Structure formats: structure tokens, C-alpha cells
mmCIF file as gemmi writes it, N, C-alpha and C atoms, coordinates in Angstrom:
data_model
loop_
_atom_site.group_PDB
_atom_site.id
_atom_site.type_symbol
_atom_site.label_atom_id
_atom_site.label_alt_id
_atom_site.label_comp_id
_atom_site.label_asym_id
_atom_site.label_entity_id
_atom_site.label_seq_id
_atom_site.pdbx_PDB_ins_code
_atom_site.Cartn_x
_atom_site.Cartn_y
_atom_site.Cartn_z
_atom_site.occupancy
_atom_site.B_iso_or_equiv
_atom_site.pdbx_formal_charge
_atom_site.auth_seq_id
_atom_site.auth_asym_id
_atom_site.pdbx_PDB_model_num
ATOM 1 N N . PHE Axp A 1 ? -10.285 9.382 -5.412 1 0 ? 1 A 1
ATOM 2 C CA . PHE Axp A 1 ? -9.354 8.371 -4.967 1 0 ? 1 A 1
ATOM 3 C C . PHE Axp A 1 ? -9.904 7.008 -5.354 1 0 ? 1 A 1
ATOM 4 N N . THR Axp A 2 ? -9.047 6.183 -5.938 1 0 ? 2 A 1
ATOM 5 C CA . THR Axp A 2 ? -9.448 4.842 -6.356 1 0 ? 2 A 1
ATOM 6 C C . THR Axp A 2 ? -8.483 3.825 -5.772 1 0 ? 2 A 1
ATOM 7 N N . ILE Axp A 3 ? -9.01 2.646 -5.467 1 0 ? 3 A 1
ATOM 8 C CA . ILE Axp A 3 ? -8.173 1.517 -5.042 1 0 ? 3 A 1
ATOM 9 C C . ILE Axp A 3 ? -8.297 0.444 -6.108 1 0 ? 3 A 1
ATOM 10 N N . SER Axp A 4 ? -7.15 -0.004 -6.621 1 0 ? 4 A 1
ATOM 11 C CA . SER Axp A 4 ? -7.101 -1.067 -7.62 1 0 ? 4 A 1
ATOM 12 C C . SER Axp A 4 ? -6.447 -2.279 -6.988 1 0 ? 4 A 1
ATOM 13 N N . ASN Axp A 5 ? -7.156 -3.417 -6.974 1 0 ? 5 A 1
ATOM 14 C CA . ASN Axp A 5 ? -6.661 -4.621 -6.316 1 0 ? 5 A 1
ATOM 15 C C . ASN Axp A 5 ? -6.503 -5.738 -7.337 1 0 ? 5 A 1
ATOM 16 N N . LEU Axp A 6 ? -5.26 -5.998 -7.73 1 0 ? 6 A 1
ATOM 17 C CA . LEU Axp A 6 ? -4.979 -7.157 -8.566 1 0 ? 6 A 1
ATOM 18 C C . LEU Axp A 6 ? -4.365 -8.283 -7.743 1 0 ? 6 A 1
ATOM 19 N N . GLY Axp A 7 ? -4.213 -8.039 -6.44 1 0 ? 7 A 1
ATOM 20 C CA . GLY Axp A 7 ? -3.678 -9.059 -5.548 1 0 ? 7 A 1
ATOM 21 C C . GLY Axp A 7 ? -4.529 -10.315 -5.532 1 0 ? 7 A 1
ATOM 22 N N . MET Axp A 8 ? -5.835 -10.164 -5.713 1 0 ? 8 A 1
ATOM 23 C CA . MET Axp A 8 ? -6.719 -11.324 -5.699 1 0 ? 8 A 1
ATOM 24 C C . MET Axp A 8 ? -6.466 -12.239 -6.899 1 0 ? 8 A 1
ATOM 25 N N . PHE Axp A 9 ? -5.728 -11.742 -7.893 1 0 ? 9 A 1
ATOM 26 C CA . PHE Axp A 9 ? -5.349 -12.548 -9.046 1 0 ? 9 A 1
ATOM 27 C C . PHE Axp A 9 ? -3.903 -13.036 -8.949 1 0 ? 9 A 1
ATOM 28 N N . GLY Axp A 10 ? -3.265 -12.828 -7.812 1 0 ? 10 A 1
ATOM 29 C CA . GLY Axp A 10 ? -1.896 -13.284 -7.609 1 0 ? 10 A 1
ATOM 30 C C . GLY Axp A 10 ? -0.83 -12.32 -8.093 1 0 ? 10 A 1
ATOM 31 N N . ILE Axp A 11 ? -1.204 -11.132 -8.547 1 0 ? 11 A 1
ATOM 32 C CA . ILE Axp A 11 ? -0.238 -10.129 -8.985 1 0 ? 11 A 1
ATOM 33 C C . ILE Axp A 11 ? 0.384 -9.516 -7.732 1 0 ? 11 A 1
ATOM 34 N N . THR Axp A 12 ? 1.704 -9.537 -7.632 1 0 ? 12 A 1
ATOM 35 C CA . THR Axp A 12 ? 2.351 -9.064 -6.413 1 0 ? 12 A 1
ATOM 36 C C . THR Axp A 12 ? 2.64 -7.569 -6.417 1 0 ? 12 A 1
ATOM 37 N N . GLU Axp A 13 ? 2.859 -6.998 -7.597 1 0 ? 13 A 1
ATOM 38 C CA . GLU Axp A 13 ? 3.223 -5.575 -7.646 1 0 ? 13 A 1
ATOM 39 C C . GLU Axp A 13 ? 2.849 -5.003 -9.007 1 0 ? 13 A 1
ATOM 40 N N . PHE Axp A 14 ? 2.235 -3.812 -9.013 1 0 ? 14 A 1
ATOM 41 C CA . PHE Axp A 14 ? 1.88 -3.143 -10.254 1 0 ? 14 A 1
ATOM 42 C C . PHE Axp A 14 ? 1.643 -1.671 -9.968 1 0 ? 14 A 1
ATOM 43 N N . THR Axp A 15 ? 1.593 -0.882 -11.014 1 0 ? 15 A 1
ATOM 44 C CA . THR Axp A 15 ? 1.301 0.541 -10.89 1 0 ? 15 A 1
ATOM 45 C C . THR Axp A 15 ? 0.115 0.869 -11.773 1 0 ? 15 A 1
ATOM 46 N N . SER Axp A 16 ? -0.893 1.491 -11.194 1 0 ? 16 A 1
ATOM 47 C CA . SER Axp A 16 ? -2.112 1.835 -11.923 1 0 ? 16 A 1
ATOM 48 C C . SER Axp A 16 ? -2.008 3.229 -12.532 1 0 ? 16 A 1
ATOM 49 N N . ILE Axp A 17 ? -2.846 3.479 -13.523 1 0 ? 17 A 1
ATOM 50 C CA . ILE Axp A 17 ? -2.926 4.789 -14.167 1 0 ? 17 A 1
ATOM 51 C C . ILE Axp A 17 ? -4.152 5.506 -13.631 1 0 ? 17 A 1
ATOM 52 N N . ILE Axp A 18 ? -3.981 6.767 -13.274 1 0 ? 18 A 1
ATOM 53 C CA . ILE Axp A 18 ? -5.068 7.568 -12.703 1 0 ? 18 A 1
ATOM 54 C C . ILE Axp A 18 ? -6.101 7.874 -13.781 1 0 ? 18 A 1
ATOM 55 N N . ASN Axp A 19 ? -7.357 7.64 -13.458 1 0 ? 19 A 1
ATOM 56 C CA . ASN Axp A 19 ? -8.462 8.02 -14.335 1 0 ? 19 A 1
ATOM 57 C C . ASN Axp A 19 ? -9.041 9.335 -13.845 1 0 ? 19 A 1
ATOM 58 N N . GLN Axp A 20 ? -9.27 10.266 -14.752 1 0 ? 20 A 1
ATOM 59 C CA . GLN Axp A 20 ? -9.865 11.544 -14.375 1 0 ? 20 A 1
ATOM 60 C C . GLN Axp A 20 ? -11.321 11.32 -13.994 1 0 ? 20 A 1
ATOM 61 N N . PRO Axp A 21 ? -11.876 11.976 -13.013 1 0 ? 21 A 1
ATOM 62 C CA . PRO Axp A 21 ? -11.385 13.151 -12.301 1 0 ? 21 A 1
ATOM 63 C C . PRO Axp A 21 ? -10.656 12.818 -10.989 1 0 ? 21 A 1
ATOM 64 N N . ASN Axp A 22 ? -10.211 11.567 -10.809 1 0 ? 22 A 1
ATOM 65 C CA . ASN Axp A 22 ? -9.531 11.189 -9.57 1 0 ? 22 A 1
ATOM 66 C C . ASN Axp A 22 ? -8.184 11.889 -9.425 1 0 ? 22 A 1
ATOM 67 N N . SER Axp A 23 ? -7.743 12.011 -8.163 1 0 ? 23 A 1
ATOM 68 C CA . SER Axp A 23 ? -6.46 12.635 -7.876 1 0 ? 23 A 1
ATOM 69 C C . SER Axp A 23 ? -5.38 11.62 -7.551 1 0 ? 23 A 1
ATOM 70 N N . ALA Axp A 24 ? -5.788 10.392 -7.181 1 0 ? 24 A 1
ATOM 71 C CA . ALA Axp A 24 ? -4.81 9.364 -6.819 1 0 ? 24 A 1
ATOM 72 C C . ALA Axp A 24 ? -5.426 7.986 -7.008 1 0 ? 24 A 1
ATOM 73 N N . ILE Axp A 25 ? -4.55 6.995 -7.193 1 0 ? 25 A 1
ATOM 74 C CA . ILE Axp A 25 ? -4.986 5.603 -7.262 1 0 ? 25 A 1
ATOM 75 C C . ILE Axp A 25 ? -3.966 4.752 -6.525 1 0 ? 25 A 1
ATOM 76 N N . MET Axp A 26 ? -4.471 3.899 -5.648 1 0 ? 26 A 1
ATOM 77 C CA . MET Axp A 26 ? -3.612 3.022 -4.856 1 0 ? 26 A 1
ATOM 78 C C . MET Axp A 26 ? -3.711 1.618 -5.434 1 0 ? 26 A 1
ATOM 79 N N . SER Axp A 27 ? -2.555 1.016 -5.722 1 0 ? 27 A 1
ATOM 80 C CA . SER Axp A 27 ? -2.478 -0.326 -6.287 1 0 ? 27 A 1
ATOM 81 C C . SER Axp A 27 ? -2.106 -1.305 -5.177 1 0 ? 27 A 1
ATOM 82 N N . VAL Axp A 28 ? -2.949 -2.322 -4.981 1 0 ? 28 A 1
ATOM 83 C CA . VAL Axp A 28 ? -2.745 -3.298 -3.907 1 0 ? 28 A 1
ATOM 84 C C . VAL Axp A 28 ? -2.378 -4.642 -4.523 1 0 ? 28 A 1
ATOM 85 N N . GLY Axp A 29 ? -1.214 -5.165 -4.14 1 0 ? 29 A 1
ATOM 86 C CA . GLY Axp A 29 ? -0.747 -6.454 -4.638 1 0 ? 29 A 1
ATOM 87 C C . GLY Axp A 29 ? -1.108 -7.589 -3.699 1 0 ? 29 A 1
ATOM 88 N N . ALA Axp A 30 ? -0.761 -8.792 -4.112 1 0 ? 30 A 1
ATOM 89 C CA . ALA Axp A 30 ? -1.057 -9.995 -3.335 1 0 ? 30 A 1
ATOM 90 C C . ALA Axp A 30 ? -0.168 -10.073 -2.09 1 0 ? 30 A 1
ATOM 91 N N . ILE Axp A 31 ? -0.684 -10.753 -1.073 1 0 ? 31 A 1
ATOM 92 C CA . ILE Axp A 31 ? 0.101 -11.033 0.129 1 0 ? 31 A 1
ATOM 93 C C . ILE Axp A 31 ? 0.883 -12.315 -0.135 1 0 ? 31 A 1
ATOM 94 N N . VAL Axp A 32 ? 2.2 -12.244 0.063 1 0 ? 32 A 1
ATOM 95 C CA . VAL Axp A 32 ? 3.065 -13.404 -0.127 1 0 ? 32 A 1
ATOM 96 C C . VAL Axp A 32 ? 3.898 -13.62 1.133 1 0 ? 32 A 1
ATOM 97 N N . GLN Axp A 33 ? 4.256 -14.866 1.365 1 0 ? 33 A 1
ATOM 98 C CA . GLN Axp A 33 ? 5.108 -15.179 2.518 1 0 ? 33 A 1
ATOM 99 C C . GLN Axp A 33 ? 6.565 -15.106 2.09 1 0 ? 33 A 1
ATOM 100 N N . LYS Axp A 34 ? 7.337 -14.343 2.878 1 0 ? 34 A 1
ATOM 101 C CA . LYS Axp A 34 ? 8.759 -14.153 2.609 1 0 ? 34 A 1
ATOM 102 C C . LYS Axp A 34 ? 9.506 -14.143 3.935 1 0 ? 34 A 1
ATOM 103 N N . PRO Axp A 35 ? 10.817 -14.39 3.898 1 0 ? 35 A 1
ATOM 104 C CA . PRO Axp A 35 ? 11.593 -14.26 5.13 1 0 ? 35 A 1
ATOM 105 C C . PRO Axp A 35 ? 11.714 -12.789 5.532 1 0 ? 35 A 1
ATOM 106 N N . VAL Axp A 36 ? 11.445 -12.495 6.791 1 0 ? 36 A 1
ATOM 107 C CA . VAL Axp A 36 ? 11.582 -11.144 7.339 1 0 ? 36 A 1
ATOM 108 C C . VAL Axp A 36 ? 12.334 -11.222 8.661 1 0 ? 36 A 1
ATOM 109 N N . VAL Axp A 37 ? 12.922 -10.109 9.075 1 0 ? 37 A 1
ATOM 110 C CA . VAL Axp A 37 ? 13.614 -10.056 10.356 1 0 ? 37 A 1
ATOM 111 C C . VAL Axp A 37 ? 12.643 -9.502 11.396 1 0 ? 37 A 1
ATOM 112 N N . LYS Axp A 38 ? 12.418 -10.267 12.466 1 0 ? 38 A 1
ATOM 113 C CA . LYS Axp A 38 ? 11.53 -9.853 13.547 1 0 ? 38 A 1
ATOM 114 C C . LYS Axp A 38 ? 12.219 -10.163 14.869 1 0 ? 38 A 1
ATOM 115 N N . ASN Axp A 39 ? 12.448 -9.12 15.654 1 0 ? 39 A 1
ATOM 116 C CA . ASN Axp A 39 ? 13.154 -9.254 16.937 1 0 ? 39 A 1
ATOM 117 C C . ASN Axp A 39 ? 14.515 -9.917 16.771 1 0 ? 39 A 1
ATOM 118 N N . GLY Axp A 40 ? 15.215 -9.566 15.695 1 0 ? 40 A 1
ATOM 119 C CA . GLY Axp A 40 ? 16.554 -10.093 15.47 1 0 ? 40 A 1
ATOM 120 C C . GLY Axp A 40 ? 16.598 -11.505 14.918 1 0 ? 40 A 1
ATOM 121 N N . GLN Axp A 41 ? 15.457 -12.095 14.622 1 0 ? 41 A 1
ATOM 122 C CA . GLN Axp A 41 ? 15.379 -13.456 14.098 1 0 ? 41 A 1
ATOM 123 C C . GLN Axp A 41 ? 14.77 -13.421 12.695 1 0 ? 41 A 1
ATOM 124 N N . ILE Axp A 42 ? 15.204 -14.349 11.853 1 0 ? 42 A 1
ATOM 125 C CA . ILE Axp A 42 ? 14.601 -14.475 10.526 1 0 ? 42 A 1
ATOM 126 C C . ILE Axp A 42 ? 13.42 -15.43 10.642 1 0 ? 42 A 1
ATOM 127 N N . VAL Axp A 43 ? 12.24 -14.918 10.303 1 0 ? 43 A 1
ATOM 128 C CA . VAL Axp A 43 ? 11.012 -15.711 10.383 1 0 ? 43 A 1
ATOM 129 C C . VAL Axp A 43 ? 10.228 -15.523 9.085 1 0 ? 43 A 1
ATOM 130 N N . VAL Axp A 44 ? 9.213 -16.357 8.891 1 0 ? 44 A 1
ATOM 131 C CA . VAL Axp A 44 ? 8.335 -16.208 7.734 1 0 ? 44 A 1
ATOM 132 C C . VAL Axp A 44 ? 7.318 -15.127 8.061 1 0 ? 44 A 1
ATOM 133 N N . GLY Axp A 45 ? 7.18 -14.165 7.16 1 0 ? 45 A 1
ATOM 134 C CA . GLY Axp A 45 ? 6.233 -13.08 7.363 1 0 ? 45 A 1
ATOM 135 C C . GLY Axp A 45 ? 5.386 -12.852 6.123 1 0 ? 45 A 1
ATOM 136 N N . ASN Axp A 46 ? 4.249 -12.224 6.315 1 0 ? 46 A 1
ATOM 137 C CA . ASN Axp A 46 ? 3.371 -11.87 5.196 1 0 ? 46 A 1
ATOM 138 C C . ASN Axp A 46 ? 3.742 -10.481 4.689 1 0 ? 46 A 1
ATOM 139 N N . VAL Axp A 47 ? 3.974 -10.361 3.384 1 0 ? 47 A 1
ATOM 140 C CA . VAL Axp A 47 ? 4.399 -9.102 2.778 1 0 ? 47 A 1
ATOM 141 C C . VAL Axp A 47 ? 3.422 -8.75 1.654 1 0 ? 47 A 1
ATOM 142 N N . MET Axp A 48 ? 3.009 -7.478 1.634 1 0 ? 48 A 1
ATOM 143 C CA . MET Axp A 48 ? 2.116 -6.988 0.589 1 0 ? 48 A 1
ATOM 144 C C . MET Axp A 48 ? 2.691 -5.677 0.059 1 0 ? 48 A 1
ATOM 145 N N . LYS Axp A 49 ? 2.75 -5.551 -1.264 1 0 ? 49 A 1
ATOM 146 C CA . LYS Axp A 49 ? 3.263 -4.321 -1.86 1 0 ? 49 A 1
ATOM 147 C C . LYS Axp A 49 ? 2.099 -3.436 -2.281 1 0 ? 49 A 1
ATOM 148 N N . ILE Axp A 50 ? 2.25 -2.148 -1.974 1 0 ? 50 A 1
ATOM 149 C CA . ILE Axp A 50 ? 1.246 -1.152 -2.328 1 0 ? 50 A 1
ATOM 150 C C . ILE Axp A 50 ? 1.963 0.02 -2.978 1 0 ? 50 A 1
ATOM 151 N N . THR Axp A 51 ? 1.419 0.503 -4.089 1 0 ? 51 A 1
ATOM 152 C CA . THR Axp A 51 ? 1.954 1.709 -4.718 1 0 ? 51 A 1
ATOM 153 C C . THR Axp A 51 ? 0.844 2.745 -4.82 1 0 ? 51 A 1
ATOM 154 N N . LEU Axp A 52 ? 1.238 3.999 -4.836 1 0 ? 52 A 1
ATOM 155 C CA . LEU Axp A 52 ? 0.281 5.095 -4.923 1 0 ? 52 A 1
ATOM 156 C C . LEU Axp A 52 ? 0.721 6.027 -6.042 1 0 ? 52 A 1
ATOM 157 N N . ALA Axp A 53 ? -0.161 6.227 -7.016 1 0 ? 53 A 1
ATOM 158 C CA . ALA Axp A 53 ? 0.087 7.197 -8.086 1 0 ? 53 A 1
ATOM 159 C C . ALA Axp A 53 ? -0.756 8.43 -7.796 1 0 ? 53 A 1
ATOM 160 N N . CYS Axp A 54 ? -0.107 9.611 -7.788 1 0 ? 54 A 1
ATOM 161 C CA . CYS Axp A 54 ? -0.796 10.867 -7.466 1 0 ? 54 A 1
ATOM 162 C C . CYS Axp A 54 ? -0.715 11.828 -8.649 1 0 ? 54 A 1
ATOM 163 N N . ASP Axp A 55 ? -1.795 12.533 -8.895 1 0 ? 55 A 1
ATOM 164 C CA . ASP Axp A 55 ? -1.801 13.626 -9.856 1 0 ? 55 A 1
ATOM 165 C C . ASP Axp A 55 ? -1.263 14.843 -9.114 1 0 ? 55 A 1
ATOM 166 N N . HIS Axp A 56 ? -0.058 15.267 -9.441 1 0 ? 56 A 1
ATOM 167 C CA . HIS Axp A 56 ? 0.597 16.327 -8.672 1 0 ? 56 A 1
ATOM 168 C C . HIS Axp A 56 ? -0.046 17.703 -8.855 1 0 ? 56 A 1
ATOM 169 N N . ARG Axp A 57 ? -1.021 17.8 -9.715 1 0 ? 57 A 1
ATOM 170 C CA . ARG Axp A 57 ? -1.765 19.054 -9.811 1 0 ? 57 A 1
ATOM 171 C C . ARG Axp A 57 ? -2.707 19.216 -8.62 1 0 ? 57 A 1
ATOM 172 N N . THR Axp A 58 ? -3.1 18.097 -8.011 1 0 ? 58 A 1
ATOM 173 C CA . THR Axp A 58 ? -4.049 18.167 -6.888 1 0 ? 58 A 1
ATOM 174 C C . THR Axp A 58 ? -3.518 17.567 -5.603 1 0 ? 58 A 1
ATOM 175 N N . VAL Axp A 59 ? -2.587 16.616 -5.685 1 0 ? 59 A 1
ATOM 176 C CA . VAL Axp A 59 ? -2.032 15.966 -4.493 1 0 ? 59 A 1
ATOM 177 C C . VAL Axp A 59 ? -0.516 16.008 -4.577 1 0 ? 59 A 1
ATOM 178 N N . ASP Axp A 60 ? 0.101 16.652 -3.606 1 0 ? 60 A 1
ATOM 179 C CA . ASP Axp A 60 ? 1.56 16.714 -3.543 1 0 ? 60 A 1
ATOM 180 C C . ASP Axp A 60 ? 2.112 15.315 -3.232 1 0 ? 60 A 1
ATOM 181 N N . GLY Axp A 61 ? 3.258 14.979 -3.786 1 0 ? 61 A 1
ATOM 182 C CA . GLY Axp A 61 ? 3.887 13.688 -3.533 1 0 ? 61 A 1
ATOM 183 C C . GLY Axp A 61 ? 4.192 13.462 -2.067 1 0 ? 61 A 1
ATOM 184 N N . ALA Axp A 62 ? 4.561 14.521 -1.352 1 0 ? 62 A 1
ATOM 185 C CA . ALA Axp A 62 ? 4.84 14.39 0.089 1 0 ? 62 A 1
ATOM 186 C C . ALA Axp A 62 ? 3.563 14.03 0.848 1 0 ? 62 A 1
ATOM 187 N N . THR Axp A 63 ? 2.432 14.588 0.424 1 0 ? 63 A 1
ATOM 188 C CA . THR Axp A 63 ? 1.157 14.254 1.05 1 0 ? 63 A 1
ATOM 189 C C . THR Axp A 63 ? 0.811 12.796 0.775 1 0 ? 63 A 1
ATOM 190 N N . GLY Axp A 64 ? 1.057 12.34 -0.443 1 0 ? 64 A 1
ATOM 191 C CA . GLY Axp A 64 ? 0.836 10.936 -0.781 1 0 ? 64 A 1
ATOM 192 C C . GLY Axp A 64 ? 1.718 10.01 0.037 1 0 ? 64 A 1
ATOM 193 N N . ALA Axp A 65 ? 2.976 10.388 0.236 1 0 ? 65 A 1
ATOM 194 C CA . ALA Axp A 65 ? 3.891 9.579 1.043 1 0 ? 65 A 1
ATOM 195 C C . ALA Axp A 65 ? 3.434 9.528 2.498 1 0 ? 65 A 1
ATOM 196 N N . ALA Axp A 66 ? 2.959 10.643 3.025 1 0 ? 66 A 1
ATOM 197 C CA . ALA Axp A 66 ? 2.447 10.67 4.398 1 0 ? 66 A 1
ATOM 198 C C . ALA Axp A 66 ? 1.212 9.771 4.526 1 0 ? 66 A 1
ATOM 199 N N . PHE Axp A 67 ? 0.348 9.774 3.503 1 0 ? 67 A 1
ATOM 200 C CA . PHE Axp A 67 ? -0.816 8.896 3.503 1 0 ? 67 A 1
ATOM 201 C C . PHE Axp A 67 ? -0.38 7.439 3.554 1 0 ? 67 A 1
ATOM 202 N N . LEU Axp A 68 ? 0.617 7.061 2.727 1 0 ? 68 A 1
ATOM 203 C CA . LEU Axp A 68 ? 1.09 5.676 2.718 1 0 ? 68 A 1
ATOM 204 C C . LEU Axp A 68 ? 1.718 5.282 4.043 1 0 ? 68 A 1
ATOM 205 N N . GLN Axp A 69 ? 2.425 6.197 4.699 1 0 ? 69 A 1
ATOM 206 C CA . GLN Axp A 69 ? 2.982 5.9 6.02 1 0 ? 69 A 1
ATOM 207 C C . GLN Axp A 69 ? 1.877 5.596 7.021 1 0 ? 69 A 1
ATOM 208 N N . THR Axp A 70 ? 0.828 6.412 7.008 1 0 ? 70 A 1
ATOM 209 C CA . THR Axp A 70 ? -0.295 6.197 7.912 1 0 ? 70 A 1
ATOM 210 C C . THR Axp A 70 ? -1.005 4.889 7.581 1 0 ? 70 A 1
ATOM 211 N N . PHE Axp A 71 ? -1.244 4.634 6.296 1 0 ? 71 A 1
ATOM 212 C CA . PHE Axp A 71 ? -1.892 3.397 5.875 1 0 ? 71 A 1
ATOM 213 C C . PHE Axp A 71 ? -1.082 2.183 6.316 1 0 ? 71 A 1
ATOM 214 N N . LYS Axp A 72 ? 0.229 2.246 6.152 1 0 ? 72 A 1
ATOM 215 C CA . LYS Axp A 72 ? 1.123 1.152 6.569 1 0 ? 72 A 1
ATOM 216 C C . LYS Axp A 72 ? 1.006 0.888 8.064 1 0 ? 72 A 1
ATOM 217 N N . SER Axp A 73 ? 0.974 1.956 8.857 1 0 ? 73 A 1
ATOM 218 C CA . SER Axp A 73 ? 0.872 1.768 10.309 1 0 ? 73 A 1
ATOM 219 C C . SER Axp A 73 ? -0.452 1.111 10.691 1 0 ? 73 A 1
ATOM 220 N N . TYR Axp A 74 ? -1.538 1.452 9.983 1 0 ? 74 A 1
ATOM 221 C CA . TYR Axp A 74 ? -2.832 0.83 10.263 1 0 ? 74 A 1
ATOM 222 C C . TYR Axp A 74 ? -2.867 -0.641 9.836 1 0 ? 74 A 1
ATOM 223 N N . ILE Axp A 75 ? -2.275 -0.947 8.699 1 0 ? 75 A 1
ATOM 224 C CA . ILE Axp A 75 ? -2.26 -2.336 8.223 1 0 ? 75 A 1
ATOM 225 C C . ILE Axp A 75 ? -1.41 -3.211 9.141 1 0 ? 75 A 1
ATOM 226 N N . GLU Axp A 76 ? -0.272 -2.686 9.603 1 0 ? 76 A 1
ATOM 227 C CA . GLU Axp A 76 ? 0.621 -3.469 10.456 1 0 ? 76 A 1
ATOM 228 C C . GLU Axp A 76 ? 0.102 -3.611 11.874 1 0 ? 76 A 1
ATOM 229 N N . ASN Axp A 77 ? -0.733 -2.668 12.329 1 0 ? 77 A 1
ATOM 230 C CA . ASN Axp A 77 ? -1.262 -2.713 13.691 1 0 ? 77 A 1
ATOM 231 C C . ASN Axp A 77 ? -2.71 -2.203 13.674 1 0 ? 77 A 1
ATOM 232 N N . PRO Axp A 78 ? -3.663 -3.015 13.19 1 0 ? 78 A 1
ATOM 233 C CA . PRO Axp A 78 ? -5.026 -2.534 12.979 1 0 ? 78 A 1
ATOM 234 C C . PRO Axp A 78 ? -5.771 -2.124 14.256 1 0 ? 78 A 1
ATOM 235 N N . ILE Axp A 79 ? -5.329 -2.571 15.409 1 0 ? 79 A 1
ATOM 236 C CA . ILE Axp A 79 ? -6.023 -2.226 16.659 1 0 ? 79 A 1
ATOM 237 C C . ILE Axp A 79 ? -5.999 -0.724 16.925 1 0 ? 79 A 1
ATOM 238 N N . VAL Axp A 80 ? -4.987 -0.007 16.391 1 0 ? 80 A 1
ATOM 239 C CA . VAL Axp A 80 ? -4.908 1.443 16.629 1 0 ? 80 A 1
ATOM 240 C C . VAL Axp A 80 ? -6.041 2.201 15.942 1 0 ? 80 A 1
ATOM 241 N N . MET Axp A 81 ? -6.721 1.57 14.965 1 0 ? 81 A 1
ATOM 242 C CA . MET Axp A 81 ? -7.862 2.235 14.322 1 0 ? 81 A 1
ATOM 243 C C . MET Axp A 81 ? -9.042 2.351 15.283 1 0 ? 81 A 1
ATOM 244 N N . TYR Axp A 82 ? -9.085 1.521 16.316 1 0 ? 82 A 1
ATOM 245 C CA . TYR Axp A 82 ? -10.17 1.555 17.288 1 0 ? 82 A 1
ATOM 246 C C . TYR Axp A 82 ? -9.936 2.531 18.416 1 0 ? 82 A 1
ATOM 247 N N . VAL Axp A 83 ? -8.697 2.958 18.57 1 0 ? 83 A 1
ATOM 248 C CA . VAL Axp A 83 ? -8.361 3.841 19.7 1 0 ? 83 A 1
ATOM 249 C C . VAL Axp A 83 ? -8.602 5.285 19.346 1 0 ? 83 A 1
């Protein structure tokens, strides 16, 4: 598993290519401020795009999607990692 971070260079979204012998690579983009809906109100929020490329010979796409769901929940509410 590899993490590729081009967000530090201001790149907001990209897709990485898996290098062997890895099974997946996660691409992390820059955090940008955008309008988001929170509690029924439009406010400025921080948004970060993440993509995951999986080698389907070793990692099923559904497993990759479940990983991203879990990762998203931790990023949005990091205190749950301590519980």
C-alpha cells in the first residue's frame, strides 16, 4: 500500500498508478475551501479529494471502497480513533 501526496504542491485531484508489488495506492489532493451545506446552512468548509487505485487481483474494489469509507469517517471525526 502506498500513499501519494501531491496536495502539498497545490494539486487538488489526481489518480496514481500502482507500482508492483503494491496492491493499492491512495492519492491525496490539496485541502481547499469551498461552500458546503452544514446543518441546513451554506458555510465555508475544507474539502480534500482522495482517490484509491486497487489491483483487483489482490484487492477487491468493494474492499477498497469500504476502506475509503472508514478513512473518510476518521478524517472527518478524528477523535473516534482514540476510542
